N, C-alpha and C positions, 0 to 999 in steps of 0.2 A: 198668841204671841206678838207683841208691836214691834217692827222692824226699826233697827236704831237703838234700842234699848239693851242693856246688857241683860243675860238671863238671870243675874239676880233681881234686878228692877221688875222685869217679865212676871217672876215668883211669887214677889211681894205684891203687886197688883191684882194678880189672879187670887191671892188669898182675900183681899178685900172685895173684890165682886162676889166671891163664895159667900163672904161673910155676909154682905148687902141684900143678896138673893135669899138666904135664910131669913132674914129680919123682916122683908117684905111680905113673907106668907102671915105675919103674924097682924098686918097693917089691912084694917077692913075700909074704912071711910074714905071715900073719893079726895076729900081735901088733904087728908093724913097722908094718902099715896104720893100728892103733888107735894106736898110739903117734903117727902123722902125723895123724892127723884130730885129735887132741887139741891138738897142737904149732899146726896149722893155725887151730883156734878163737881159741887164745889170741893169735896173730899178728893175726886178722882183728878181734879185739875192740880190741886196742890201736890197731892202723891206722886203724879206724873213727874213734874217738876222737881220735887224734892228728891226722889228714888233713884232716876234715872242719871247716867252718866253720859254726857254728849259734848263735843264740840260744837260749833256754830252751826246752825241749823241748815247747813248746804252739806255737813260733814256726817259720816256714821261713825260710828261707837267704834273707838280704836282701842284695841286689846292692849296690854303693856307690851313694850318691846325694848331694845336695845342695840346700841350701836357703838362702835368703837371711839370714833373722834365725833364730837358735834361742835361745829362753829355756829355762833349765834350773834344775834344783836346788831350785825352789820348790814350794808347795801349789798346784796347779791346782782352782780350783773351776769346773767346767765350766758348770754350768748348763743339761746337756743335759737329754735325757728321763729317763734314768736318775740324775740329780743327781750323777754321780760327783765325787767329791773325791779328788784324787791326791797323796798324800805323794812327795815327792821327784819330780814329775813333769816334764814337757817340752812345749813348744808350738814346732812349726817352722813358719816362714812361707815362702812362695815368692811374689812378688810381690805381689797384694793378698789372699790367701787362706791360710787355715790348712790346711797338709795333713799334719800329724801331731800327736796330743795322746796321750799315756800317760805310763807309767814312763819316766823318763829312760834307764834301761837299754836300753829298748826304742826309744824315739824315737831316740835317738843311735847306734844301732847302724850302722856303716859309712857314718855321717852326716858330711859337711863343710859348713859353714856359713861363710856370708862375715862374719856379725857373730855372736857368742855374748854373750848377756847372763846373766850369774851372778846368779841369783834365790834362791840359799840363804839361807834365813829370812827369806824374803817370800813374799807370796800371789799369784798369777796370776789375774786374774778377767777376765770380758768387761768392754768399757768400761762405764761409767754412761751411762744413756740418760734424758736430762731431756726430759719430754714436754710440757711449757709454758714460753715463755718470751718476753719481749719484749726481745731483747738489747740494742739500742742505749739504751734506758733505764737500764743500767749508770751512764751521767751524771746520772740523776736520783736515784741512791741517796741517800737520806736527805733529798731536798728538804721533804717534810712528812711525818710520822708522827702515828699516834693519832687518826686520822679514820676513820669510816665510807668504803665505797668511793664512796658519790655525792659526798660533799663533796670527798674527795681527788682524784674526777677532775675535779669542775666548777669547784673553787675553786683548784686548782694544777697538775694533770697537763695537763690542755686548754690552760690558758693558758700554761704553760710550753713546749708543744710548739708554741703556735701562734707563739709569738716565737722559737724555737730550732732546731726540727728542719728541716735540709736535708740534702742528699745526704752532704758533710763531718760534720756530725754524726752522722749515722748510723753513716758508716764508722768514726768514732772510737769511738763508743759498741760496736760491733760488736766491733772489736779488743780494748777492756777486756775485754768480757763474754766473748771467746774465750779468751783468755789466762787468765781467772778458772778457765772451765771445764776446760781442759786442766790445770791445776794440780790440780785436783780428782779429777781420772780421769774427767771426762765426755768419751765420742767422738761422741756423737751429741745434736743437741738439735732441738726442733719450735719454730717460731719463728711470730710474728705482729707486723709492725709496717709500717712505710712503707718507702719506696724498698729494695724486697726484693732487686730485682735488685743493689744496691750490697752488701747483706748478704751475698748469694750468692758475689759476686766475693771480698769480704773473707773469708768461709769457706773457699772454694776455697783460696784463697792459704793460709791457714793450716793446710791439709790437715785439716778438721773435716768430720764428716757432718751434714748437717741437713737437715730437712724445713722448707721456708721458705715463708710463707703471707704474700701479699700481701693486706694490709687492705682491706676494702670495706666503706664505712661511709655514711651519708646525709647528712652534712654535709662541707663542703668540709675539706680536709686538707693536710697539706705538699705530698703529692705529685699528688694527685688531686682534683679540685674536685666531681667528682658520682661517684655508683654507676655510672654508664655508663663514665665515665671510667677508674673502677679497673676494671670488667670488661675493658676494652680492654687495658690495661695488663697484667692477669693474663694474659690470652690470650697475649701476647707473650712474658710473664715464662715461662710453662710452655712453651711451644712452645720457647724459647732453651734452657731447661736440662734438658729432657725426656731421660732415658738418661745424666745425667752420671753418672760412679762415686760422687759425692760428694754432690750436690746432688739431692732429691729437691723440685720446685716445687709449689707448691698455692696457693689460692684460700684467703681467711682472712676472710670475713664476720664483722663484730666481734660480733654477738650477734643475739638475735631481735628484741630491743627497739630495736635501730639502726638495722634495714633493712626495707623494705616488702616482703611478700609475694611480690609480683612478681619483686624483685630475688634475694630466696633462691632462687626456681623458677629464674631464669636460671643461678644460680651451680650448682644441681645440673644442669641442663642442660648447661652447660661441663664439669664432672666426669665426667658420662657421655661427652661427645664425645671429651673428650683423655684418659679415664682417668686423672684426677688427683685428688690429695688434698684433702679440705676441712677446715680447722682453725675451730673456732667456739667462743664462749664459751657455756654454756648453764646457767641455772640456779645463777647463782653468787650470788645474794643471793634473801631473801625478799622485798624489795622488787619485783625484777625478776619473780620467780614471779607475785606478785599484780596486778603491772601488766600481764603478758602473758595473765592470766585477764581482767581486766577488758576488755581489747582484743577478745579471741577465745574466750573461754569456755572456753580450755583452758590447761593449765601448758605451761611452754616445751619439752619434750620431746615432750608428746602434741600440742601445735600443730605443732610441726617434722614430725611424723611423719604429720600430717594432710595436709599440704601435700606430700608426698613427697620433703622434704627429705633425710632420713638414709639413709645406706648403708653398704655395707662399707668406703667408703673415708674415711668422717668420723671424725675426733678432736674429741671433745667436751671442752673443759676445763671444770674446777672440776665442774659437776654435782652441786652441793650439794644442792640443793632439789626432789629427784626424789620423787615417788611410787611404790610397789612397782610399779604398773602401768607407770609411766614407765622402771622397770629393766628389765621385760621386755620393753619395745619396743627398749632398746639392745641386749637380747640377740638381739632377733629379727632386728635389721638389721646385727649383728656391728660395732656403734658401737664405736670405743676411746674411753678415758676417761682424761684427764689430771687426776690428783689432786695439789693444791697446798695441804698441810696447814700449810706457814708462813705462807703468804699468806693464806689464809681464816682462820686466828686471829688474823692480826695487824690484819685488818680486821673483826676479827668478823664473817664472813661467816655461819658456821655449820658444820656437820661433815658431809660428805658420807657417804652410806650406803655405803662401801665394803665393810664385811662383806657385806653383802647383795648387793652386785654380784660380790663373790670367791665367794659361795655358788653362784651361776650362772654360772661361771666366765667372767664377763665380763673384757675384756682393759683392765685398769687399770694404768697407770703412774704414775711418781711427776714431778713439776714444780717447778720454785722459783718459777714466773711471773717476771714481770722483778723485776730488783733495786730498782725503785724502791717495791716492797710486799712486801719481804722480809727484809732489804736486801742477800742477797748471792745467789749462783748456786750454792751449795754443797750438792751432791746426799747428803752423807752426811747432812747436818742432816735432809733430807726423809727418807731412808730412817729414821732414829732415832726421828723425831716421829710419823711414821706409824703405826709401831708402837705407841708409847706412846700416841698419842692416842685411838686405838679401843680399847686396853684401858680408858682411863679412860671413855669415853662408855659403852660396853658394860657396864663394872662387871664386866670377868671379864680376868683378864691371860692366858688362853690365846688370847683373840683377836688375830688378825694376828700369828703367831709371826715369830721373825727370820729363817727361812727365807723365808716369805712376803715379807717385807717386801725382802730383797734379789731376790728373784725380780720384784718391782714395777720395781727400778731397773735390770734387766737383761732377761730373756727375756720377762716379761710386758709390760714397758714397749716391746719390740720388738713384741710384737702389737697393742698398743695404736696404733702409728704404721704397721700392716700391713706391717712391714719383718722379720718374726721369721724367713723364710726366708733372710736376709742376716746377720742381726746378732743380738746378745743371749746368745749362748752360744758356748762354744769347743767348735767340731766341725769335723771335715775337711769343706772344702769352703765354709764361712762366710767372710765378709770378717774381715780380720784386724784387728779393733778391741780390743784390749787394754790392761790397766793393771795395773801391777806394783806391788803396796803393802807396805811394811813393817808387820813384825808384831813388832818388838821395843821399840817406842815405850814409855814409861812408863807412859803410858794403857792399851796393851794387854797388860801384862805381870802377871802371868801368864794365858795364853789357854788355854781348856779346850776352846771348840767354836767350829769357825771361823766358823758364822754369826753367834753371838751376838759373836764379836769384830769382826764386819766391821759388824754392825749398829749394837751399842750402845757400842762403844769407838774404831771407827776415825773419823779425822779427815782432812780433806783433805790436810792436811800430811804424812800416812802416804804420800801417793802417792809413789812415787819416778819411774816412768817410762810414757811412755803411747805406744802406737803406733795408729795410724788408717790402715786401709785399707793395712795392710803398710809404712807409713812412721812413722818415729820422730818424734813431734813434741814428745817432751821425756824426757830422758836425765839421769838422778840430779838431777832438779828443776830442770835447765836447759830452760828453753824453746827451741825451735829453729826455729821457724816465726814468731815475734812477738817483736817487740823489747820488753822489758818497758819499759825507761826510756822511749824514745820514747812509749809507750802511757802511761805516768804524766804525761808533760809534756803531752800533748795533753788529756788529761782535766782535770787542773787548768785550764789555760786555759779551758775550757769552763766550768769550775766557775764563775769570775769572770763569764763572759758569761751564765750562768744567774741569778747571784743580782742582778745589774744590770736584767737585763730583767723582773723581777719587783717591782721597786721603781716602775716606768714605769707 
């Protein structure tokens, strides 16, 4: 038996050898034997190449196999540890997982796919990961602009929420935000809001992956009237959604300045007991930093460290006003960070020390924040702005290069959410969260470097198709799990309601 040959080929070559052995017995002269051996060599060489079925010489024989979805012909940007970029590549999906990634000629050998997507002229990337949102606040998009965070919250957002937010509002806003994110190639998002159980329900229906945190805050809000009520709600919420294939339930204490120390310690204890994530705003503004220092004699991250709050399940949004020793605190605990460049710029909150965090290999992802302070959920803008913002503030164009910016939106963002074993790169065994993006729009033409094209020229409108957990949720710009027309109708109804509520 010859390794690498099919069983059928081995049988045919065996029969040829037996025939030649029998014929050799009838040959007597030395010259005739020499001629016979030469003829046998020629026949064997021809037969072995004609009868065997092999892919290129480095590959073994591959038996016929099947997959559910095959994406082929595009440039595959894997974001794996080797940062492989495969021209004319292919990705095969079976169930919710990626089962093959590589050159199309190799992946498609003896493959039968239930559905094939031709990605010629396109790029196949890991789905983008939005590490910080308040997704129902899409309905507050543009409600008030050009204010600092404190004025924006106290004069507009908190009053508007008090008068409008209920479960129906949250569901309508979530559907709006989900549709926008899918359209832009976002496959996973990390949320903090009220009625998070309803958000989880809408997210699951839409087929989107979410790390969803129920807000815990010290004053009465739409769904819970006290921190104790919110903790009880969160307990039920986490237990209900634990181990769901799409939903990662979490607690979301609003911030150190909106909760008492005892509550923060209770949240950490709950996280330990349930092995659940915790999402929190940290050091978003200078005022927050100064207020926490005045209260506790420590800056926000140092204070959280001192009370034993931080862990490798923590996701810290913003983290703008960190001292160098607080960056070290994050590193020590394995804290994930959500960097929100657009929102931080728009509210003039400051510039987070992202290059310093990256220098220590801290897991920093990118987020949009809520649409009310951005004012959209477009991750391509965040990728572009993150790269440019830190070049400007460091006065060094080499700071945060394009490949790193894209990494923050994919595999490093997955690390920030503590999900990098499941998502963030195109690798065998990982969940099939994939976006297929055009490479031939006017704003992308011509392109010379794939990371440059993705970071500095690609727009949300260039995303063609999206797969999440092995399920197509958008094909050729058409949403498959959400009704765009109905979503817009609902959103505009709430617009009128919100306007009238603020007049009262």
